[in-house]
C-alpha positions, 0 to 999 in steps of 0.5 A: 500500500502507498500513502501520502501525508499532507506534507507530500511524504510518500509512505510505502508499507505492507501493513498498518503497523509498517505504515505507523513505523514509516511515519514514526521514522520520518517524524522529527524527534519521535524516532525513539518512541515506541509505535504505541507512544508515537500513535498516542503523541500524534493522536494528542496533537490531533485532539488539540486541533479537534480531531479524534483518532483512536490508538487502539491498534495500527489498523484503526489509527491509520483508518483514522488518519485517512478519515481525517484527511491527514493521510491519503491512499495512492491508488494503483495505476493512478497519477500522483498529484505531486509528480504526475507520474503513474504509480505502480504497486 
């Protein structure tokens, strides 16, 4: 699966847990957190903006990011908004 953050970062991952880990690795200052602590830190920041995302598990967390519009799924064979290049999965 491929996801794109609002900042334009492309995340490629096999599972929701992989997605959380890639997001954590790309986050400045939060690489040393556990996956759960990272999800909770992100959820806390989002909650302060009025957005609720559950941290029960990575699947629900990623779904919440998608619903909130903070993460978008790149569709196979679609053209990327960033580069105009076709995306292969």
